[in-house]
N, C-alpha and C positions, 0 to 999 in steps of 0.2 A: 688372210693373215694368221700366221702359226698363233695358236694360243699360248704356246707356252714362249713367246717372245714377249709377252706383255710383264712387264716386272713384277706387277701387282697378283700374278696368277701365285706366284708361290706362297703369298702371303695365304691365299686361298688356302691351298694345301697343306701347307705347314699348320695351319690352324686347325683345320679338321684332323688331320692325323694325330696330333698333340693331343687335343679335344677328345677323341674316343681313346686312345692310348691310357693316359691318365686316368680317365673315366673308368677304363676296364680295371684300373686299379685300385679305384676309389671306391667302384660299387660290382654286385653281382651279377653282372650279364651273360654268364655262361658263355665266354670266349665273342661275343656278337660285335659287342664293341672295339675287343682287339683285332679282328680281322678288320673291320673298318678302316683302323684305325693306321694297321701296316697296308692296307692297300692303297692307300694315299700317300703316305712316307714311301712306299716303294716305287710309286710314281713322280712323284718327285726326284728322289734319284735315279730314275730312271733318265726321267728327262734332262738332266741339269749336269750330271756325270757323265763323264767318258767309261769306256768301259775297261779302263784297268783301273779307275778310282769308283765306278760305282760301287762293288762287293764291300772294299772297306770301308766306302763313308756309312752304308749298312750297317755293318759290325762295330764302328765307332757310339752310331747314333742307340742301338741297340745294345752298348755297354751302358749308354749314360742312362736308359733306362732299368736295366739291369739294376741300376746304383740306386735309383729311386725304391725299386720292388725290394733290394735288402732293408733300404734303410724302414722301412715301412713294417717291416717281418721280424728283424733282429736286432737292426741298431738302436730306433727310435727317439733320435734326436734332431733330426731334422738337417743333419751336418753333411752326411753324404748323400740327402737328395739333393741339395742345392749344388753339390761337385757333378752328382748326374744330367741334371738341367741344364750346368754348363757347357757339360760334353755333347749333350745333342744340340746345345745352340753353334758352338764350334764345327760342328759335321753340317749342321745344315747352312750354315754362314760359309763353308769352306768350298761345299758342292755348286753356289750359285755362281755364274758368270759373270756376275758385274757387282759392284757395291752396293747398287740399289737393290736391285733382287736378293741381295744377302741381308742386307739389313728389311725387308720386307718379311724374307723368312724366318731372322730371326724375332720380330716383332708377331708372325703366326704363331711361333712355338712358342714365346712367352702369355700372349692372350690365349692361347687353345689350355695353356696349363691353368691357367686363370677358372676361365668360361668351365672346366672341368669340376670346378668345385663346387656348381651348380646341381649337378648327378645327386649326390648323397641327401640333397633334399628331395628328391622324386623317388631315385629308385634303392633296394635294399642295399645299404651300407656294409662295405667289408670290413673286418677285425684288425684294423691297421691303424697305427701311428696313437694308438689310444693312451701313451704314455708323454705323448707330448703336451696335451692340454686336454684341462677337465671342460669337457664340452659344454657342462650345463653348470649353472650356478650351484654349488656345494651350501647347500643351503636346508634349515626343516621347515621354514618356510616354503620351500619349492617341492617338498612332499618326500626330503630324505630322512627317516626317523628313524633307518638298521644301523645307527650305530654300533660298530663295536665298544663293548662296556670298555675294553681295554683301551684304546684308539681313543676314546672319549676322554680317558683323564691325561690325554694329550696337552689338549685345547689350552694354550696360551703358555706353553711348556717353551722355555729355549733351549735353542739346538745349535749344534754347528755344522756344516757342509763338511760331507767326504769328499767330493767331489763337486764340478761346477754344476749347476742346477740350469740346463739349457731349453727349456724352462725345467725338465725332471730330472732327478736325481737321487744321492743318497744323505741321509743325514740323519747325526747320533746324537739320542736324547738318553740320557742317565745310563752310558753306556749299552745301551741298544740301539740298532740300524734301523731305519727305516727308510722305504719308496715315500719321496716326495715330490711336488710339484710348486715353484713358483708361481706368481700371479702375474705372467706373461714377462717376468725380467730375466736375465740372466745373472747369475749370481754364483761370483767366485769360488773356490775349492776355501775351506778353514774359515767360513764367514760366518759369522753368529747370526743365527735366524729365528725367528718366534712362530708357533703353528696358529695360523688364525681360523682356520677353520680344519675342520673332520667330516668325512662322507665316509660312514664302511670304514674303509681301510686307506682312503686316501687321505692324504694330508697336504693342506695349501699351507705354503710358508712365506713370511715375509724379512725381509732387509731389515734387522734391528736397527733404527734409528731414535733420536730424538723422541719424534712423534711417536714411534711404536712404543716406547718406554713408558714413555705417558698415558697411553690408553693401558 
């Protein structure tokens, strides 16, 4: 039996390909994960795409991957990464010979991307997406005692968002602009916020509500 005639084999290939490609973006493996990932993805498109569309599908998939890299290195808000992932899903789905195989391939990409999040816990992390979220709790109890004095004074101050916090953006406090991050929430532009935690030069804000005002 031809191995590639099995619907689920596309899941295995795209899972491993995406796992290692995204893994290479997240951790510093000196290109080893990248080579493995590209190998699996090349096998997938070679097996399921005809000669006329093989290169096109690889290019589309590579564009999606490039968008994720650009987001992590430059844009840093997650939006471009989501679009890139959608482009990768479209590429593997269009290359599949039938609906079932396409569904398996799409699931492989999604689960591979999720599975790659384990790598930073094991290998050396790349400095990407550092602005999207603060990975550690911003508190002196957690060992953060190096607060910049000028930033310390901002604690409990009210501010206004100059752009949408998704969850990173810019706020204005006393006619000065600062980079800030919300607590996992997307806050719209021109929204009143309160500075609830400060760690060095990292500022954590919350949208002002009646509960915030009472606090």
